[in-house]
C-alpha positions in Angstrom: -9.7 4.2 20.8 -8.2 2.1 18.0 -7.0 3.1 14.5 -5.6 -0.1 13.0 -6.0 -1.7 9.6 -4.7 -4.7 7.9 -4.1 -4.9 4.1 -3.0 -7.8 1.9 -2.2 -6.7 -1.6 0.3 -6.2 -4.4 2.7 -3.3 -4.7 1.8 -1.0 -7.7 5.2 0.5 -8.3 8.7 0.4 -6.8 8.7 2.3 -3.5 10.2 5.8 -3.6 12.5 6.8 -0.8 12.8 10.4 0.4 15.3 11.8 3.0 13.7 14.0 5.6 15.5 16.0 8.4 14.0 13.5 10.8 15.0 10.4 8.8 13.8 8.5 5.7 10.3 7.9 4.5 9.2 5.5 1.8 6.0 5.9 -0.3 4.3 3.2 -2.4 0.9 2.1 -3.6 -0.8 -1.1 -2.7 -3.7 -2.7 -4.6 -6.3 -4.8 -2.9 -9.0 -6.6 -4.9 -12.4 -8.0 -4.2 -13.9 -10.6 -6.5 -17.5 -11.8 -6.7 -20.1 -13.2 -9.1 -23.1 -11.2 -10.2 -25.6 -12.7 -12.7 -23.1 -15.5 -13.4 -20.3 -13.1 -14.4 -17.1 -12.7 -12.5 -16.6 -9.2 -11.2 -13.6 -7.5 -9.6 -13.0 -4.2 -7.9 -9.5 -2.9 -7.1 -8.8 -0.3 -4.4 -5.5 1.6 -4.4 -3.9 2.6 -1.1 -1.1 5.1 -0.5 1.3 3.6 2.0 4.0 5.5 3.9 6.7 4.0 6.2 9.4 5.7 8.2 12.8 4.9 9.8 14.2 1.4 9.8 11.0 -0.1 8.2 11.3 2.4 5.4 14.9 1.3 4.8 13.9 -2.3 4.6 11.0 -1.6 2.2 13.2 0.5 -0.1 15.8 -2.2 -0.3 13.7 -5.3 -0.7 10.2 -4.4 -1.9 9.5 -4.2 -5.7 6.5 -3.7 -8.0 4.3 -6.7 -8.0 5.3 -8.1 -4.6 2.6 -9.4 -2.3 2.6 -7.7 1.1 0.8 -8.0 4.4 0.6 -4.5 5.9 -0.5 -3.4 9.4 -0.9 0.3 10.0 -3.2 3.2 10.7 -5.2 5.6 8.6 -4.2 9.2 8.4 -6.3 11.8 6.7 -4.5 14.9 5.3 -5.7 18.2 3.9 -3.7 20.8 1.9 -4.4 23.7 -0.4 -3.2 23.9 -4.0 -4.0 26.7 -6.4 -6.6 27.9 -4.0 -8.4 24.6 -3.9 -8.6 22.5 -0.7 -7.5 19.0 -1.3 -8.0 15.8 0.8 -5.9 12.6 1.0 -5.8 9.4 2.9 -2.5 7.7 3.7 -1.8 4.4 5.4 1.0 4.7 7.9 2.7 1.3 7.9 3.9 0.0 11.3 4.5 -3.6 10.3 5.1 -5.4 6.9 5.6 -8.9 5.8 6.7 -10.0 2.4 4.5 -12.8 1.0 6.2 -13.4 -2.3 7.1 -11.9 -5.6 5.1 -11.3 -8.7 2.4 -13.8 -9.4 2.9 -16.2 -12.2 0.3 -17.4 -14.7 -1.0 -20.3 -12.5 -1.2 -18.4 -9.2 -4.5 -16.9 -8.0 -4.6 -13.3 -6.9 -4.0 -14.0 -3.2 -2.8 -17.6 -3.2 
């Protein structure tokens, strides 16, 4: 069985580091976009992904990754459930196993992924 995904997108906000008893974890959001034309009009849909990284990778991310950076992420999907105020809630996290920095914030002449 395989649980692996690859994302290429931009960091939505500076990563937040948290110290756990087992080490550090870093959380950040990553935006991926899909563009297409419909009826001659350019359309775009953006998906937001909640990313978590642990240990040495979390340390690297917290030191070097900033809002707007383009990242290549490899990881796995983890579904979570919890209860708040008597209501069952659901979440989807991406557990990052590998990350490559692909550049900083785009400038006015750069396309979304190039």
